[in-house]
Backbone bond lengths (Angstrom), bond angles and torsions (degrees), N, CA, C in turn:
res aa  C-N    CA-C-N  psi(-1)  N-CA   C-N-CA  omega(-1)  CA-C   N-CA-C  phi
1 X - - - 1.468 - - 1.520 110.09 -
2 X 1.317 116.14 150.43 1.464 120.41 176.04 1.528 109.26 -79.27
3 X 1.338 117.59 161.12 1.470 119.06 175.65 1.529 112.53 -55.60
4 X 1.337 118.39 -40.39 1.462 119.88 179.41 1.527 110.91 -62.64
5 X 1.322 117.03 -41.62 1.463 120.21 179.12 1.530 111.18 -65.21
6 X 1.321 116.68 -37.93 1.461 119.31 177.75 1.521 111.12 -65.34
7 X 1.340 116.79 -44.79 1.464 119.79 179.00 1.526 110.51 -57.41
8 X 1.308 116.86 -43.79 1.467 120.36 179.46 1.525 110.15 -65.23
9 X 1.323 117.58 -42.14 1.468 120.34 -179.73 1.524 110.70 -60.72
10 X 1.330 116.71 -42.88 1.464 119.91 179.58 1.524 111.01 -66.62
11 X 1.316 116.72 -37.81 1.462 119.98 179.94 1.521 111.79 -69.56
12 X 1.333 117.73 -34.32 1.462 121.26 177.73 1.528 110.57 -56.27
13 X 1.322 116.65 -39.09 1.467 121.08 -178.85 1.519 111.87 -68.86
14 X 1.319 116.87 -24.71 1.453 120.60 -166.48 1.525 114.08 -109.30
15 X 1.299 117.87 -32.50 1.457 120.69 -174.05 1.523 111.94 -86.45
16 X 1.301 114.64 159.32 1.467 120.26 175.28 1.521 109.20 -69.56
17 X 1.333 117.28 159.16 1.473 119.06 177.19 1.524 112.33 -56.36
18 X 1.332 117.11 -37.62 1.458 120.22 -179.73 1.529 110.79 -65.04
19 X 1.334 116.37 -42.19 1.461 120.19 179.83 1.521 111.20 -66.12
20 X 1.329 116.83 -39.53 1.466 119.32 179.50 1.525 111.42 -69.01
21 X 1.328 116.49 -35.04 1.460 119.08 176.22 1.529 109.90 -60.41
22 X 1.337 115.51 -44.39 1.475 119.61 177.62 1.524 110.85 -61.31
23 X 1.353 117.53 -46.64 1.461 120.47 -176.22 1.522 111.09 -64.62
24 X 1.323 116.67 -46.64 1.465 119.49 -178.38 1.525 111.28 -64.29
25 X 1.318 117.03 -38.40 1.472 120.43 176.85 1.531 110.32 -64.51
26 X 1.323 115.98 -42.20 1.471 119.79 179.85 1.520 111.25 -65.32
27 X 1.319 116.74 -43.11 1.461 120.29 179.56 1.525 111.10 -62.23
28 X 1.320 116.79 -43.29 1.463 120.35 179.69 1.521 110.95 -64.24
29 X 1.314 116.10 -40.68 1.463 120.24 -179.96 1.523 111.19 -64.10
30 X 1.334 116.39 -41.79 1.461 120.22 -177.20 1.521 112.48 -69.23
31 X 1.313 117.19 -26.42 1.464 119.75 178.78 1.524 111.99 -68.71
32 X 1.314 116.67 -22.29 1.470 120.10 -177.34 1.522 113.12 -116.04
33 X 1.322 116.70 -21.52 1.462 119.92 -176.17 1.525 111.07 -78.16
34 X 1.290 116.47 143.32 1.461 121.24 174.38 1.515 112.10 -102.10
35 X 1.330 116.21 10.88 1.466 120.44 -176.07 1.528 110.63 -96.32
36 X 1.328 116.33 115.45 1.460 120.20 177.29 1.527 110.81 -60.66
37 X 1.318 116.66 -31.46 1.465 120.16 -178.71 1.522 112.01 -60.58
38 X 1.329 117.62 -29.25 1.470 120.14 177.88 1.526 110.56 -64.73
39 X 1.326 115.85 -40.03 1.466 119.38 177.16 1.524 110.68 -66.10
40 X 1.321 116.73 -46.89 1.460 119.99 -178.04 1.528 111.28 -59.37
41 X 1.308 116.75 -40.91 1.459 120.34 178.98 1.526 111.12 -65.52
42 X 1.335 117.61 -45.87 1.464 120.57 -178.88 1.522 111.09 -62.78
43 X 1.323 116.45 -43.97 1.468 119.82 179.55 1.526 110.87 -62.02
44 X 1.321 117.02 -38.76 1.463 120.26 -179.17 1.523 112.29 -67.15
45 X 1.334 117.29 -23.80 1.463 121.48 -178.80 1.529 113.20 -91.71
46 X 1.319 117.80 -6.23 1.465 120.66 -170.60 1.522 113.07 -59.93
47 X 1.326 117.59 -43.09 1.466 119.11 -177.99 1.522 110.77 -65.39
48 X 1.342 116.94 -41.07 1.463 120.65 -179.36 1.524 111.41 -67.50
49 X 1.320 116.28 -38.56 1.458 120.16 -176.19 1.528 113.24 -82.60
50 X 1.337 116.71 -43.12 1.470 120.66 -173.79 1.518 113.41 -94.98
51 X 1.333 117.08 -21.35 1.453 119.70 -176.77 1.510 112.01 80.41
52 X 1.328 115.76 169.97 1.459 121.23 -174.26 1.524 113.16 -111.33
53 X 1.313 117.09 14.56 1.469 119.83 177.91 1.521 110.01 -64.62
54 X 1.323 115.68 152.69 1.467 119.48 176.88 1.525 109.78 -60.22
55 X 1.309 115.65 142.96 1.457 120.84 175.30 1.534 108.33 -68.27
56 X 1.306 116.93 122.79 1.472 121.59 -177.06 1.525 109.41 -81.17
57 X 1.326 115.78 111.53 1.458 120.88 -175.67 1.523 110.52 -126.13
58 X 1.317 115.29 140.92 1.463 121.48 173.59 1.525 109.27 -97.14
59 X 1.316 116.11 172.38 1.464 119.28 175.56 1.524 110.72 -63.08
60 X 1.330 116.21 -33.44 1.469 119.47 176.93 1.523 111.03 -64.71
61 X 1.334 116.35 -37.19 1.467 120.00 177.25 1.521 110.91 -62.83
62 X 1.318 116.18 -41.49 1.471 119.83 179.31 1.525 110.36 -64.40
63 X 1.341 116.63 -38.87 1.470 119.72 176.41 1.526 110.98 -64.54
64 X 1.326 116.90 -39.14 1.462 120.27 177.31 1.527 110.82 -62.69
65 X 1.322 115.61 -39.00 1.464 119.78 178.26 1.522 110.66 -61.84
66 X 1.327 115.86 -43.69 1.466 120.31 179.27 1.530 111.12 -63.45
67 X 1.324 116.23 -35.73 1.458 119.72 179.40 1.523 111.44 -70.99
68 X 1.340 116.05 -34.49 1.464 120.20 -179.24 1.520 111.83 -74.39
69 X 1.329 115.24 -34.90 1.461 119.95 -179.48 1.524 107.41 -152.78
70 X 1.310 117.55 110.27 1.465 121.59 -176.72 1.523 110.47 -53.83
71 X 1.334 115.12 129.94 1.454 120.42 177.71 1.512 115.06 88.90
72 X 1.341 117.77 -9.48 1.467 119.73 -178.19 1.522 109.88 -73.90
73 X 1.318 116.76 126.49 1.456 123.11 179.27 1.527 108.16 -129.54
74 X 1.339 118.59 98.75 1.466 120.96 -175.19 1.522 114.65 -84.74
75 X 1.322 118.37 6.94 1.460 119.28 177.81 1.532 109.34 -62.42
76 X 1.325 115.86 136.41 1.453 120.90 -177.72 1.515 114.04 96.17
77 X 1.337 117.36 -8.33 1.465 119.75 176.65 1.534 109.57 -73.26
78 X 1.316 116.54 150.21 1.462 121.53 172.16 1.523 108.70 -100.63
79 X 1.331 116.32 165.59 1.462 120.42 -176.88 1.528 111.16 -62.92
80 X 1.332 117.27 -42.01 1.466 118.58 -179.51 1.528 111.50 -67.32
81 X 1.333 117.44 -33.79 1.462 119.73 176.89 1.531 110.73 -66.91
82 X 1.333 116.36 -40.97 1.467 120.18 177.16 1.525 110.26 -62.03
83 X 1.327 116.86 -41.56 1.462 120.00 179.63 1.525 110.81 -64.85
84 X 1.321 117.54 -41.80 1.469 120.37 -179.66 1.529 111.35 -62.42
85 X 1.328 116.51 -43.69 1.464 119.11 -179.76 1.523 110.43 -67.61
86 X 1.335 116.88 -39.27 1.465 119.57 177.21 1.525 110.65 -60.42
87 X 1.321 116.76 -40.38 1.464 120.48 177.95 1.522 111.13 -63.35
88 X 1.327 116.59 -44.05 1.466 120.10 177.75 1.526 111.06 -60.94
89 X 1.332 116.18 -40.62 1.462 119.76 -177.16 1.525 112.43 -69.99
90 X 1.315 117.30 -9.13 1.458 119.18 172.52 1.524 111.54 -65.64
91 X 1.328 115.87 -16.76 1.467 120.99 178.35 1.523 111.98 -99.80
92 X 1.341 117.89 15.77 1.462 119.25 -173.12 1.527 113.39 -68.36
93 X 1.325 116.94 -11.52 1.464 118.85 175.38 1.525 112.27 -84.32
94 X 1.327 116.70 -1.80 1.463 122.63 177.80 1.521 108.63 -136.77
95 X 1.352 117.08 78.42 1.470 119.84 -174.42 1.526 114.11 -57.00
96 X 1.317 117.13 -35.68 1.449 119.43 179.53 1.512 112.51 -63.69
97 X 1.317 115.67 -43.06 1.467 119.77 178.36 1.518 111.19 -67.25
98 X 1.332 116.78 -41.82 1.464 119.51 178.92 1.522 110.21 -59.33
99 X 1.327 116.82 -45.71 1.459 120.56 -179.89 1.518 111.45 -62.48
100 X 1.330 116.95 -43.26 1.464 120.59 -179.98 1.529 110.95 -63.70
101 X 1.320 116.36 -43.00 1.461 120.14 179.74 1.525 111.43 -66.52
102 X 1.317 116.32 -39.06 1.456 119.26 179.77 1.528 110.68 -63.27
103 X 1.312 117.46 -42.58 1.469 120.11 177.53 1.528 110.43 -59.16
104 X 1.312 116.89 -43.44 1.462 120.24 -179.94 1.525 110.89 -65.84
105 X 1.315 117.36 -41.84 1.461 120.88 179.46 1.522 111.64 -62.74
106 X 1.321 116.87 -38.37 1.463 120.39 -178.10 1.528 112.37 -66.25
107 X 1.317 116.87 -25.78 1.464 120.33 -179.08 1.525 110.91 -64.89
108 X 1.329 117.57 -37.58 1.466 121.50 -174.86 1.528 113.10 -110.41
109 X 1.332 118.02 4.95 1.470 121.15 -172.75 1.526 112.26 -70.54
110 X 1.338 115.09 149.15 1.459 119.79 169.04 1.530 108.54 -87.86
111 X 1.320 116.28 -177.94 1.467 120.56 -173.59 1.520 111.42 -60.62
112 X 1.328 117.67 -46.52 1.463 120.68 -178.14 1.517 111.49 -64.44
113 X 1.327 116.41 -38.83 1.457 119.89 178.61 1.528 110.94 -65.62
114 X 1.331 116.46 -44.88 1.463 119.37 178.56 1.523 111.07 -60.07
115 X 1.335 116.23 -42.93 1.464 119.42 178.71 1.523 110.76 -58.85
116 X 1.325 117.07 -41.54 1.466 120.81 178.47 1.517 110.69 -62.69
117 X 1.325 116.79 -47.72 1.463 120.21 -176.69 1.526 111.25 -61.57
118 X 1.330 117.12 -38.72 1.468 120.39 -179.64 1.526 111.46 -75.62
119 X 1.314 117.60 -33.82 1.464 118.82 175.73 1.521 111.29 -65.49
120 X 1.322 116.41 -27.55 1.450 120.26 179.26 1.512 114.76 -78.36
121 X 1.332 118.50 -5.74 1.464 121.31 -174.69 1.529 114.53 -49.25
122 X 1.334 119.56 -45.38 1.474 117.89 -177.30 1.523 113.96 -70.71
123 X 1.326 117.67 -7.91 1.463 120.88 -175.03 1.520 113.26 -100.23
124 X 1.309 117.66 -16.03 1.458 119.65 -176.98 1.526 110.74 -75.77
125 X 1.331 117.30 146.88 1.474 119.29 178.46 1.522 111.19 -68.79
126 X 1.337 115.99 153.29 1.459 122.54 178.94 1.530 110.87 57.35
127 X 1.344 118.53 63.12 1.465 122.41 -172.93 1.531 115.90 -51.64
128 X 1.343 120.89 -40.17 1.474 118.34 -178.34 1.521 113.62 -59.10
129 X 1.306 117.26 -20.97 1.464 121.92 -179.66 1.531 111.53 -59.80
130 X 1.341 117.00 -23.40 1.458 121.22 -172.68 1.528 113.23 -104.10
131 X 1.325 117.05 10.64 1.463 119.70 -175.48 1.523 111.79 -62.33
132 X 1.323 117.80 -46.57 1.465 120.10 -179.50 1.523 110.75 -62.36
133 X 1.321 116.70 -41.00 1.466 120.50 177.76 1.523 111.01 -61.63
134 X 1.328 116.81 -43.49 1.469 120.64 -177.74 1.518 111.59 -67.92
135 X 1.323 117.46 -44.47 1.471 119.46 -178.99 1.521 111.19 -69.24
136 X 1.326 117.06 -31.51 1.465 119.51 173.92 1.520 110.51 -62.38
137 X 1.329 115.90 -36.52 1.460 120.11 179.65 1.519 113.07 -63.26
138 X 1.321 117.65 -23.49 1.467 120.19 178.90 1.525 111.91 -63.82
139 X 1.324 116.92 -22.12 1.466 120.41 -176.61 1.523 112.52 -84.16
140 X 1.323 117.24 -2.56 1.454 120.04 -177.08 1.526 111.92 -63.34
141 X 1.327 115.46 148.53 1.464 119.77 171.99 1.527 111.10 -99.57
142 X 1.341 116.25 10.20 1.464 121.46 177.33 1.530 108.75 -96.34
143 X 1.311 116.05 110.69 1.460 121.03 -173.07 1.520 112.19 -59.44
144 X 1.324 117.71 -40.22 1.469 120.39 -179.07 1.522 111.79 -63.19
145 X 1.320 116.17 -35.95 1.462 120.34 -179.95 1.520 110.29 -71.72
146 X 1.330 116.39 -44.56 1.467 119.62 177.31 1.528 110.49 -60.41
147 X 1.315 116.80 -41.17 1.462 120.89 179.68 1.526 111.56 -62.78
148 X 1.341 116.95 -34.17 1.464 120.29 178.78 1.522 111.59 -64.05
149 X 1.322 116.82 -29.52 1.462 120.98 175.90 1.522 110.83 -80.37
150 X 1.316 116.45 -43.81 1.465 120.86 -169.08 1.527 114.30 -83.95
151 X 1.319 117.99 -33.77 1.468 121.04 -171.22 1.531 112.23 -99.77
152 X 1.323 115.69 135.23 1.469 123.00 174.67 1.526 111.66 51.74
153 X 1.305 116.89 36.22 1.457 121.23 -175.63 1.529 108.20 -132.52
154 X 1.323 118.72 113.30 1.464 119.90 -177.49 1.528 113.85 -75.78
155 X 1.328 116.97 -11.04 1.464 118.95 -175.20 1.535 113.18 -58.59
156 X 1.338 120.27 -48.60 1.466 118.89 -178.31 1.524 113.33 -58.27
157 X 1.326 117.42 -44.15 1.466 118.72 -177.10 1.516 111.90 -68.00
158 X 1.326 116.84 -26.46 1.460 120.78 -178.34 1.528 113.23 -86.81
159 X 1.332 116.96 -30.62 1.461 120.05 -169.85 1.532 114.88 -117.91
160 X 1.320 118.77 -26.01 1.463 119.21 -173.80 1.529 111.21 -71.55
161 X 1.325 118.07 134.61 1.461 119.57 167.78 1.527 109.15 -67.25
162 X 1.323 115.81 166.50 1.467 119.64 -173.21 1.522 112.64 -56.77
163 X 1.319 118.23 -41.82 1.463 120.44 -176.88 1.525 111.19 -62.08
164 X 1.333 117.23 -44.06 1.460 120.30 179.82 1.530 110.77 -68.24
165 X 1.324 116.14 -40.57 1.469 119.74 177.79 1.532 110.17 -59.98
166 X 1.313 117.17 -47.05 1.461 120.61 -179.16 1.525 111.20 -62.78
167 X 1.321 116.65 -40.29 1.454 120.83 177.98 1.527 110.41 -60.51
168 X 1.333 116.68 -41.89 1.460 120.42 -179.52 1.522 111.40 -63.26
169 X 1.324 116.69 -46.55 1.464 119.59 -177.57 1.526 110.60 -66.16
170 X 1.326 117.19 -43.76 1.460 120.20 179.82 1.531 110.72 -62.78
171 X 1.330 116.50 -41.87 1.469 118.86 179.06 1.523 110.49 -65.62
172 X 1.326 118.26 -37.75 1.463 120.65 177.45 1.527 110.49 -58.01
173 X 1.330 116.39 -43.82 1.467 120.09 176.94 1.520 110.28 -63.71
174 X 1.324 116.45 -43.70 1.467 122.07 -175.44 1.525 111.89 -62.33
175 X 1.339 116.98 -39.81 1.470 119.03 -177.08 1.524 112.63 -93.62
176 X 1.327 116.84 4.13 1.458 120.72 172.99 1.508 115.68 85.36
177 X 1.326 117.87 21.11 1.459 120.35 175.56 1.526 110.62 -81.60
178 X 1.320 115.91 146.28 1.463 120.01 173.13 1.518 109.85 -65.11
179 X 1.324 116.20 147.21 1.458 120.69 178.66 1.522 112.69 -93.46
180 X 1.335 118.01 -26.82 1.471 118.35 -172.19 1.531 113.89 -61.67
181 X 1.380 120.67 -27.06 1.470 116.53 177.13 1.530 114.53 -79.38
182 X 1.325 118.73 -0.05 1.462 120.29 178.21 1.523 108.49 -74.38
183 X 1.318 116.37 121.33 1.470 121.16 -175.97 1.516 111.02 -65.69
184 X 1.334 115.77 133.30 1.466 123.30 174.72 1.525 112.74 60.65
185 X 1.331 115.63 33.53 1.467 120.43 -178.81 1.521 111.67 -58.58
186 X 1.317 117.40 -45.08 1.464 120.10 -177.74 1.527 111.36 -68.71
187 X 1.323 116.33 -37.84 1.469 118.76 -178.74 1.514 112.01 -65.14
188 X 1.333 117.55 -33.32 1.459 120.86 -177.36 1.536 112.89 -94.27
189 X 1.334 117.73 2.78 1.468 119.42 176.17 1.516 109.17 -59.63
190 X 1.342 116.38 144.55 1.457 120.40 -177.93 1.518 110.34 -151.75
191 X 1.318 115.69 164.38 1.469 120.92 -174.02 1.520 111.93 -63.65
192 X 1.330 117.85 -38.30 1.469 120.28 -179.63 1.526 110.54 -64.06
193 X 1.333 116.80 -41.03 1.462 120.11 177.83 1.519 110.69 -64.80
194 X 1.315 117.52 -40.10 1.467 120.54 178.32 1.530 110.59 -59.15
195 X 1.324 117.20 -42.54 1.472 120.26 179.13 1.527 110.70 -65.58
196 X 1.328 116.93 -41.92 1.466 120.45 179.67 1.524 111.33 -61.82
197 X 1.312 116.37 -42.57 1.458 120.33 -178.88 1.522 111.66 -70.06
198 X 1.323 116.25 -37.66 1.467 118.73 176.23 1.525 110.54 -63.20
199 X 1.320 116.69 -43.22 1.472 119.81 178.22 1.524 110.77 -60.82
200 X 1.324 115.59 -40.90 1.461 119.60 179.10 1.531 110.57 -64.43
201 X 1.334 116.74 -40.99 1.466 120.19 177.97 1.522 110.92 -60.28
202 X 1.331 117.13 -42.02 1.464 120.09 -179.93 1.528 111.22 -66.59
203 X 1.343 117.22 -34.98 1.463 120.09 176.00 1.525 110.04 -63.36
204 X 1.311 116.48 -42.03 1.466 120.46 179.32 1.524 110.85 -65.36
205 X 1.309 116.59 -44.31 1.466 119.65 179.03 1.526 110.93 -61.84
206 X 1.327 116.54 -42.35 1.466 120.10 -178.93 1.523 111.57 -62.70
207 X 1.319 116.04 -30.06 1.461 120.56 179.37 1.527 112.27 -89.78
208 X 1.336 116.62 3.74 1.458 120.74 -179.51 1.507 113.64 70.35
209 X 1.328 116.56 28.51 1.460 120.77 -177.19 1.527 109.89 -113.05
210 X 1.336 117.24 152.44 1.468 120.10 -177.61 1.527 111.78 -71.85
211 X 1.318 115.24 162.32 1.461 123.40 178.23 1.522 108.10 -117.51
212 X 1.311 116.59 133.03 1.464 120.06 177.67 1.530 109.79 -59.14
213 X 1.328 118.20 127.43 1.468 118.91 178.15 1.523 113.14 -56.79
214 X 1.331 116.95 -32.00 1.465 120.06 -178.22 1.525 112.94 -64.06
215 X 1.316 117.29 -22.30 1.466 120.56 -179.52 1.520 111.62 -52.33
216 X 1.336 116.82 -36.66 1.460 120.75 -173.01 1.527 112.54 -72.98
217 X 1.320 116.57 -11.80 1.465 119.24 179.41 1.527 111.84 -59.82
218 X 1.312 116.89 -41.90 1.465 120.82 -178.03 1.519 112.26 -86.81
219 X 1.325 116.98 -3.53 1.467 121.35 178.57 1.526 110.88 -92.42
220 X 1.335 116.24 -42.68 1.459 120.70 -173.10 1.511 116.11 -50.22
221 X 1.338 119.47 -50.77 1.471 119.65 -176.29 1.520 113.58 -64.66
222 X 1.322 117.71 -18.69 1.469 121.14 -176.63 1.538 111.45 -121.46
223 X 1.325 116.26 20.39 1.461 119.80 -174.70 1.524 111.53 -68.77
224 X 1.327 115.49 127.32 1.458 121.27 172.37 1.527 108.72 -95.24
225 X 1.308 117.15 -170.81 1.463 119.92 -175.20 1.518 112.01 -59.22
226 X 1.348 117.37 -44.50 1.461 120.38 -178.73 1.530 110.72 -65.11
227 X 1.318 116.90 -39.53 1.459 120.38 179.50 1.517 111.10 -67.78
228 X 1.316 116.83 -36.62 1.465 119.90 176.88 1.529 110.48 -64.67
229 X 1.306 116.62 -33.41 1.464 119.17 175.94 1.523 110.57 -65.11
230 X 1.324 116.22 -39.76 1.465 119.57 176.65 1.526 110.66 -62.81
231 X 1.324 116.21 -44.33 1.459 119.78 -179.82 1.524 111.49 -65.56
232 X 1.316 116.85 -35.27 1.472 119.85 175.47 1.525 110.07 -62.18
233 X 1.332 116.48 -41.69 1.469 121.25 178.42 1.526 110.81 -62.13
234 X 1.327 116.43 -45.65 1.465 120.17 -178.58 1.528 110.28 -66.52
235 X 1.318 116.47 -41.04 1.461 120.29 -179.86 1.522 111.18 -62.82
236 X 1.312 116.55 -35.54 1.466 119.62 -176.75 1.511 114.55 -88.42
237 X 1.345 117.83 -28.84 1.460 119.94 -170.55 1.533 114.24 -123.45
238 X 1.320 118.06 -6.18 1.457 120.45 -174.37 1.512 113.77 -78.08
239 X 1.325 114.21 172.85 1.460 120.41 171.62 1.529 108.62 -66.73
240 X 1.320 116.34 172.09 1.463 118.84 -178.58 1.533 111.99 -60.53
241 X 1.352 119.61 -45.99 1.472 118.27 176.15 1.534 112.46 -61.48
242 X 1.322 116.93 -37.03 1.462 120.02 179.13 1.522 111.24 -66.20
243 X 1.322 116.68 -40.58 1.462 120.69 179.08 1.537 110.16 -64.79
244 X 1.316 116.73 -40.18 1.459 119.87 177.94 1.530 110.74 -64.22
245 X 1.335 116.08 -40.26 1.458 120.04 178.52 1.528 110.66 -64.33
246 X 1.314 116.87 -41.93 1.466 120.36 178.24 1.527 110.35 -62.29
247 X 1.325 116.27 -39.89 1.464 119.72 178.96 1.518 111.25 -63.62
248 X 1.330 117.00 -43.13 1.462 120.35 178.60 1.530 111.10 -64.74
249 X 1.329 116.58 -40.11 1.465 120.04 179.08 1.526 110.84 -65.13
250 X 1.306 117.07 -42.96 1.464 120.57 178.56 1.529 110.63 -65.56
251 X 1.321 116.48 -37.65 1.461 120.23 178.79 1.531 111.08 -62.79
252 X 1.346 116.44 -31.48 1.463 120.55 -178.85 1.519 112.95 -80.55
253 X 1.322 117.06 -12.78 1.462 120.47 -178.43 1.527 110.85 -80.48
254 X 1.330 115.31 144.93 1.455 120.40 176.56 1.529 112.13 -94.09
255 X 1.308 116.09 -2.05 1.465 120.83 -178.74 1.537 109.19 -74.11
256 X 1.332 118.11 126.14 1.479 119.72 178.07 1.521 112.52 -55.96
257 X 1.329 117.04 -28.66 1.466 119.75 179.03 1.527 111.06 -64.64
258 X 1.337 117.49 -31.88 1.458 120.78 178.17 1.520 110.45 -66.65
259 X 1.320 116.65 -43.05 1.466 120.34 178.18 1.515 111.11 -61.77
260 X 1.341 115.95 -37.90 1.464 120.01 179.21 1.526 110.81 -64.70
261 X 1.336 116.75 -41.23 1.462 120.11 178.27 1.524 110.86 -64.81
262 X 1.296 116.44 -39.58 1.458 121.10 -176.29 1.523 111.63 -67.70
263 X 1.311 116.99 -26.35 1.468 119.75 179.40 1.526 112.35 -64.81
264 X 1.328 116.93 -16.76 1.468 119.61 177.88 1.535 111.45 -75.38
265 X 1.319 117.11 -11.85 1.467 121.43 177.33 1.526 108.23 -128.54
266 X 1.339 117.54 73.56 1.468 121.26 -171.50 1.527 114.12 -60.96
267 X 1.335 118.35 -34.18 1.464 119.51 -179.68 1.529 110.89 -65.83
268 X 1.323 115.80 -43.90 1.461 119.44 178.57 1.520 110.82 -68.37
269 X 1.323 116.58 -37.48 1.464 120.39 178.59 1.517 110.62 -61.86
270 X 1.332 116.28 -43.37 1.463 120.11 179.86 1.524 110.92 -65.37
271 X 1.354 117.71 -43.05 1.457 121.42 -178.63 1.527 111.19 -64.51
272 X 1.327 116.32 -38.69 1.469 119.90 178.76 1.524 110.85 -67.70
273 X 1.307 116.53 -41.91 1.466 120.97 -178.77 1.521 111.22 -67.06
274 X 1.334 116.90 -34.37 1.464 121.40 -177.89 1.519 112.84 -83.57
275 X 1.328 117.55 -8.27 1.455 120.73 -177.60 1.516 113.69 81.67
276 X 1.347 117.00 2.28 1.457 120.18 178.06 1.524 110.26 -68.28
277 X 1.318 115.76 -29.49 1.452 122.77 175.92 1.527 107.27 -109.61
278 X 1.329 116.24 121.87 1.460 119.89 178.05 1.526 108.65 -143.74
279 X 1.317 115.66 170.39 1.465 119.88 -172.95 1.519 112.50 -66.58
280 X 1.327 117.98 -33.72 1.445 119.55 -178.13 1.519 111.35 -70.12
281 X 1.335 117.40 -48.69 1.451 117.38 -179.10 1.519 112.02 -69.75
282 X 1.344 116.43 -27.34 1.465 119.50 175.13 1.528 109.83 -65.48
283 X 1.334 117.04 -45.78 1.463 120.56 -178.06 1.520 111.34 -64.91
284 X 1.320 117.11 -36.61 1.458 120.34 -177.57 1.520 111.21 -72.64
285 X 1.320 117.81 -35.26 1.470 120.57 -175.82 1.519 112.86 -93.90
286 X 1.333 117.98 -12.77 1.478 119.97 -176.56 1.526 110.59 -67.31
């Protein structure tokens, strides 16, 4: 099934018959109509018609999403957001029109609408067409909108150049978002990001403020001598979540010096090696 077909299938289970009649009529109209105003009107009605309840998804639904589009994770979507993206995807046979309409919609969108449009990024045809729109979204001061780009969304890891990717991860740390839901975080880790995060950690320490344990996740694989010294400090003097994060970062390093440091905390070293300690469970329990 296509992503649009899946969204409709999930909505059929959840919406009232009246709401589904409206959605199906709107989708059919948009497939044949050449009027952009029809799309704008339907999108504006989505919250009233579909409601804002969370989209009810099973594990099988998530697997279906992955099969329809690799990396797509619709957990956290609301019903109105699913309806809005389904409406947009009615234009998927005309990528130029879809892109033009999306730009216009973003100009007047409210927070929930913007979140929907950004969550739909991996589903739109011709993905590079939306790079400027996506990177512009990184500058938002609306946390929900930024989260729609950064969390459970494969688009940034697939399309963002290194500078934009690094900006997104650093901003996520800065505004207090968890890093573990960022798709392909480890694959896109890089030396420049490690330096940026280390500098940020030192700024926080100098101001007497705590550092998110997750920060060290993107540092460990690229840790140089100075970074290993920081990790040694955290491993020896940090809180329990910080020590666990340092252990995971050292475990990810290929530097023999990191392994030597980790041997000073054998319990954490064993837990990291066995997978009992990982970044997701650390973030949830920290």
